[in-house]
N, C-alpha and C positions, 0 to 999 in steps of 0.2 A: 505382444511386442509393442503395439501402439500404446497400450495402457502404461507399460513400463517407461516408455519414452515420455509420455505425458507427465507421469509422476516425477521423473528426474528433472524435467525442465521447470515444473511448478516449484519444486523444492529449491532449485537453483535461484529462481526469481525471488522467492520469499527470503532465502538466505542472504542474498545480496542486499535486499532492502533493510535487513537488520543492521547493516553497518552504517547507514546514513546518519544516525545521531552523532557519530564521531565527527564527521565533517561539518555538519550543521552547527554544532556547538563550537567547533574550531573557528568557523566563520564569524559567529557572534562574538567570540572572545577577541577577534581582531577588530571588532567595532563596525562590521558591515551590517547593513540593514537587511530585513527580510526580502525587500524588493531587489536589492543588488544581488543577493545570493541566487534568487530564483531566476532573474533575468539572464545572468551569465550561465547558470546551470542549463536552462532550456536552450539557449543559443548553442552551447557546446553539444548538447544532446542531439539537437536537430542536425548540426553539422556532421557529427560522427555517424549518425544513422544513415543520412543521405549519402555520405561518402562510402559507407559499406554497401549501400544499395547500388550506387553507380559502379562500384568495383565488381560486384557479383552479377549485376544486370539481370535480376529475376524477371519473370514474366508478369506483366500487368493484367493478365487474364483474370476475369471476374470483377475487376474494378469498373464501376459505372457511376453515373451521375447521382444515383440514389444512395449507394452505400459509401460514396466518398465523404459526404458530410457526416454520415453516421460514424465513420471511423474517426474523424477528426474531433467530433463531439465526445466520443468515448475517451480520446486522448486528453481532452480537457479535464476529465475526472482525475487523471493522474497528476495533472498540473495543480488542480485544486488540493489534492491530497498533500502535495509538497508544500504548498502555501500554508495550509492549516497545520500540518504536522510540524514543520519548522517553526511556525508561529507559536505553537504550544510550547516548544522548547525555549522560546525567548523568556517565558514566564514560569516554567515548571522544570523540575529535574527531568532529565532525559528518560529515566526509568518510568516516571509517572506519565509522561507524554506517550510513551510506548504502550503502556497499559490502556490508556484511553483510546488510542488509535486502534488497539486490538479488539475493540468492541465491534469491529467490522464483521466478526464471526456470526454473532446472533443477528446483526443487521442484514447480513447476506442471506440468512435463513428466511427473514421476513421478505426480502426481495424475491427469493425463490417462490415464496407463497403467493406474492402479489402477481408476479409476471409469468411464472411457470405453472401456477395453479396447483402447486404441490403443498398440501396441508401438512403442517408440522406434526410429526408423530409424538406420542407421549414421551418417548426417549429424547426427542428434540426439545420438547418443553422443559424436561428435567435438566437437560444440558444447559439451556439458557439460564435457568435458576442457579445452577452451579457456577456458571460463568460470572454472574452478578455477585455471588458470594465470594468467588475468587478475586474479583475486583476489589472488594472491601478489604481483603487481606493484603493483596498485592499493592494497593495504593497506600498502605500503612495508615489508613484513616483511623484505625482503632487506637493508635498511639498519638493521634492528634497532629501528625506531621504535615497535614495539608492545610492547617490553620494559617491564615495570613497570605496564602498564595492567591494571586489574582484570578478572578472569575474568568477573565478573558482567556487565560491559558486553558482552563477546563473546557470552555466553549470551543476553542480551536481544536482541542484534542478530540472532542466528540464529533465535530464536523469532519475531521480527517477520517474518522471511522466510517462515516456515511459515504464519503466520496470514494474511499478505498474499496468498500464493499461494492459500490456501484461499478467501479472499474473492473474488479475481478469478475463480477457477474456478466457484464456486457462484453468484456473482451473475449469471452467464450461463446458469444451469441452473434456478434456483429461481423458480417463479411468474412466468415471463417474459410471461405473458398479462395480468398485473396492471399497471395504470398505473405508469410509472417513478417518478413523484412520490410516489405512495402507497407503493410498495415502498421507496423511499429513506427516507421518513419513518418507516416501521415499522422499517427497519434501524437508524436513528438511535435510535429508542426502545429497541430491544434493546440497543444499545451503552450507552445511558444507564443502563438498569437494571443492567447488568453492572458498570459503573464505580461506581455508587452502592453496590452490594453490596461490591465489592472494597475501596473506599476509604471505608467507612462512617465511620471515625474522623476523616476529614478534612472531612466535610461541614460541621461547625460552624465550621471555620477559614476558610471562604471568605466568610463574612459578618461585617461589612459588606464588600461587594465593592469592592476597591480599583481605582483607575484603571489601574495597571500590570498587574494581574491580568486586568482586563477586556480591555485592549489585546492582551495575549498570547493570551487565550482566543478572542477574535474572530478573530485571525489563524490560529491552528491549527484553529479550527472551520471557517472558510470554505475554507481550502486543504487541510485534512486530513480533515474529517468531513462537510462539506456538499457541496461541488462535486465531488470525486472520486466518491463513491458515486452521486450524481445522474447524472453523465456516464457512469459505467460501467453504470448501470442502463439507460440509453438505448442505449449503444453496444455493450456486451458481447454481447447476444443477436444482434446483426447481423453479428458476425465470428466466425471460428473461434478456439479457444483458442490456437492457434499464432500467428495474426496478432495477437491481443491481447497475447501475450508480447512480440512484436517492438515493437509500438506503445508499450507501457508502458516500453520501454527509454529513451524520451526523458527519463524522470524522472531517470536517473542523471547525465547531463551537466548538466542544469538544477540538480539538487541540489548537485553538486560545485562548479559555478560560483558558486552563491549562497553556499556555505560559504566559497569562496575570496575572492569580491569583497566580500560584505556582512559576513561574520563574520571576515574577514581570516585565514583558516586557510591555512597554507602547503600547496600542492599541488605535489609534485615532478613533473618530466617523466616519471619512471618510473611514477608513479601515473596520469598521463594515458595512457601506453602501455597500462597494465593496463585502464583504462577502455575504450580503443579495442578491445582484444582481446575484452572482454566484449560490447561492442556488435556486433562482427563475428561473434562466436559465436552471438549471438541471431539475427542475420540468416541465418547459415549454417543454423541449425536449420530455420527456416521455408522459406527459399528452396530448400534442398537437398531437403527433403521434397516440396515442391510440384513441383519440376522432375522428380524421378525417380519420384514416386508410389509409394514403396516402403513406406509405412506400411500395415499390414494389421491388421484386428481379430484378437485372440487367439482361437484356437479353444477352445471349451469342452471 
């Protein structure tokens, strides 16, 4: 029962995150900057989450001076993911930014190797290779469609993959005995502080708050900073890191579909083939490892 609950909540978190490109692109089309969008997003996120916390009044049991900063630092990772992910969308098509961010899958495997001492199995190594092959197809690099696109966009996209992988990994490790709502609220607070520091010069430009900016910020807040961390906080501790990686893969087709249907971005058949290869590689990683049980802790 706990496993099923964990699966459901991780799926919901990943699915929500898949809709963020719609609102990020909408905000940029209105002429708002990366800083303005992130500032209002994080402020709304913190306000909503702490409002839910005050209404529900969960127990603060398990929260202490040691894990409080750990929770907030983990929250900074989702803040950085938003900055890099939306930053990539300023320079790249949403579908390509999504593909780059989705490299969090194999990065998460590396994190598991480093921090959990779980050596990648042969099936995992093969899945990483397949993911990279899938990226070649999904990015449409074979047709030369990425020529002329700013390097900064690719850098932001890869950085978002690293920070997202770190968030998924550590959200299932840090202070798991603390109420999920309190953990998520503290994570949002950490993200808000980080964003306000990084975009200090943009703070004065968000007031008075315009309707278009508010609409954009509410969208990216709910689907990018409120619901995913909340769902992950509940679900991630109940499943293994490998299963979490597979479940979060639902974000990829949802995000690309939303970019194609709502943002009217052209997605070629070759790109869908690459997406399918990436999804198959993710499944191979977990299913191959669980079937053969060949992952072993690294000896000291």
